[in-house]
Phi, psi and omega in degrees: 000318183297333180290342181265001182244141178268137171271184185302312182294314181297322179295317179297319179295315180298315180299321180295319180293335176279001182079021183251124178265111179247139173287166177302320180296320179292320177299316180297318179295317180293322179297320180295312186287328183263343186055022176083357180291131192299318182296322179291321176300314181301313180299318179296315182290329174297316178298318178298318181296320184279328189240351176085358179221152174290151182299144172262180178297339182265004184289152178282004173300329180288328175295321178297315181296316180300316181297325184276324193249337186246312185304325181288349184286155174300155185303320182298319179289323179298316180293321178301313179298316182300320183281308185286346174295345179285340183268144175292314177216155182202162176250171176299317180301316179295317180298320178297319181292316184286313184278340185073015184255116180291344182268019184303321182297317180293321179297316180296320179299317179295317182295318181289332177285327187281327182208166183266008183268356169236119186229152175264133182284166184302339180289348176085352183235344185255139179242155172211158178260146169300151184306316183291321177297318180297316180299315181291323178297318179297321178297321178295322180299318183289351175273351178288165176298146182302318180298322179292318178301315181297322179299314181293319179297325178295320177294319175302314180302316181295319179298309182296323179296316180297329179273002182062027173266077195291327179295316177296322180295316179300314181298318181292316180294329175299316183288333177276350182061031175265087188284333174299314180293319180300315180292328177297318179293318179301319177294316182299321182279344184057026174078006185294304180285339177303330183297337182276353177276161175286133181306321183296329178292318179292318179297323178296317179297320179296323181295335181265349182277124180301142180302323180296324177294316178300314182295334178282354181232066186299328181290325175294325177300317180299316178298316181293324176301314180297318180293324178298325177297313184294336176268004181061031175264064189295316177304319180292323177301314181290327176297318178294325177300314179297323178295322178296313180298322177296318180299320179294319179296321185280359181234074181296344181287348178298138178290159178300324180296316182289325174300315179299321179296317180293313181292322179294318179292328175299316176299319180301316181288323178296337179298335179294337177293339175266024187317128180063013166258091192299321181299313181293319178298319183298323179299317180287328176296320178296320179298315179298318182298322179293325188270334190266140178251002180214163177295156182297144175280323189281353181229118177262143187300333181272356181285171181293143180248332184258015180056031178093004177275144176275003185221132174282317183300321180297332179284319194253357176276105190267327187202147177305139178088357185258003191303306185298320178297320180292322177297318179295319179298319179298317179300323182280324189282317192298324178303323177295319180293316180301322183301319186265359181236014180057044175068031175298131179076018184305134181098358184299316182292329180288314180292328177296317178293321178298318179296320180297315179297321177297313181300332178274357178084015178267080191295315183296314179296322178297320180296318179299312180295325178298316179296322176297319180295315177302319180296323180293323187267355183297126173062021179244013176079007182273068183299319180304313181292323178297322179290326174294321175298318179300319182300315179291318181302317180296316180293320180294327183294341179283348186234348180204169180277109179240138179303128179273095185290321183219147162282164177300321181295321180295315179295319180299314180300322178294319183295328184302330183290343182272346179054039181239110184298328183295326177294318179297321179298318178294319177301315179300318181296315179300313180296316182298315183294314181299311183288330175295317178297326181274355181073024181260073187301326184289345181265353182288129179306146187301326182302330177262317184295328178258007173054056177255023183299327182292344181272356185262136174287114180235147175286138188306317182296334181270350188294318181301324179295318179296320181289328174296320178293321175300323177300319179296324177294316176304319180297315180294331180275358180080015179273065189293320179297325178296318179299313180297317183295331182275344193299314185298315181295316181295320180293326178297320178295316180299319180295317181295327184258003179060048178257079187290324182287322176297318178299321179299314178301316183295320178296319179295315179299321180292319176300316180297319180295316178299319179298318179294333178276359180081012180261079189296317184296316177298320179299319181294322179298312181293321180295316182297321177297318179296317179298319179297319180291327185277337192297317187297328180253005175067031179284122181239330190293326175302328176285317182298322181295340177245025189298321182303321179282325187272345187309314182298319181281329176297323180296335181268353180280154176295134183288133170214182185301320183292310183293326178295317180294319178300315181296315180299313180292324178296317179293321178297321179295320178298316181296318180296318180294320180297322181291332183264359181294137182289152180304150184302332181300337183262008182298336182285348182270151172285168179300321180294318179297319180292325176300320179291322176304314182299327178281326179296319182286349173275007177068027174281143177285167177301322180295317180295320177295317180301315181295322183290324184257005180057046175244168171279156179297326178296321179295319179297317179299320179294317176301315182300317179297320178297319181298311180299321181295314181295326183267002178057047180256127180240171176116189177279175186302316182296317180296318181298315181294325178297317178295322177300313181299320180294319177298326182278356178081023180248157175285131180294000000 
């Protein structure tokens, strides 16, 4: 089969031989639409030759394809294609369920034998349609009666719901206009995957959902209220609250216990409006705790707790001088919250205290609290809290010896199994900040290194932390004017949301950028404001992490307890970094290549290195050859590894 398909290079060569000049973007677009199948490529290039442009989705090339590939088929096969073309991938079991046809296996066997536009994947059980076949099949589907279309979409929704593929189920039920089923799925998912949808799509679905249907699904209303908060759709959140209260009034048959559960959970969700005002949130948590006899429906213990932020302290530190009070409030508040949410966010108060101790430069105490936090979140599904622990662990490792629980690759591989984009975003932020501090630009994830953060769906409360980390990346990349230019807008957001620690970081980053630009006076103004904000709570580490940039202006500041501690810790960090710097002989290697060198000299085999770094054994071998080539090392494998160890200053 592969011999009949063109890859990117072959497609470009073929187009050139046809006398057609295609840009890289056009080649990529054509490869996507044709999947390299020669007949599809031919049809596309004929259209280009005749009309001067590649076909669009509205082109009659699809009519040509339909006439050639679909219309000649028996009616039963045509309907099968029209319906299953709606799925990205499917199995025989799924096809039988959706089409209601017990002969689905035989139909698929005939279709795959007749043409290459319906193919079975290497797993042997999953099928998919070629893009052009899928497009034409969908067009055939839309010619069916509306009632028939809705019936099939309802079956798709039921299948996806049964498989717990809730996003697909929501999309299918929207198209079938079965809003009871859609709200049922929203309740089952507790709004977790709903967060990955565009707010406007959900709002559009809500606008079409009858109020009576919503009132008949009060638990879904609670889930939607919480999601509206995270999208900053506060008027809609309050509108849903009123609808919930009306629903409770209109159903006197509800038991007192169930009324208490609904009203208590409503209080719990309204507490988010007091977001990061711990005292105000705690009052509503206590109210929820008094009324509820069961854990909340709208909050699942495994869901996100920090709205996508890698730090608890950055969320809840509201104003200079308030640190100790906020830590005490968290200790008092969280047990009430855990009671009504089945321990959602467990360990938050511990990791917050650990972060505070780190920011004050108390490394040993911070490490102890960090270990306590890791112990609290172990095996309880609190992935969000574990990632916050990782963020602190990485920062702490730059200044003291902390157990390296995971490599970045190991944690990433673990996260992939959850299919939750927000976890991956936090991982990217942690990696970006750590590598930016170390000056390892090539290791920063692309979403940050190429500044594509604006393309990511993020919950509003977590966004300022992510943008602060992006600022640190700009600083590491030498984009100093960019850091200065962003500061006013970022600080305005921090002020509106009471994010005092994020604001402190941004002021420090801006001072560092001004200093690098040679604007010393501006740098001193920004630094002094940051020092004034940090002094009451003894925050030193945000300055220490940028010490290399700040050192010249710090040296000119009047000495006090805070600046002396910053300088001492900054110098210690410089010395520690110098001691760990790799020998100059390895400067030609990338960070990844040097990481492999360190494992090679530990006498690990290529297979062991591959398993540790989640690479293929072939990739490790290729890296090793690149390393030897760059370092001009020859000989057999044993000799080469011996020379590597000697270069690294280790005994072979």
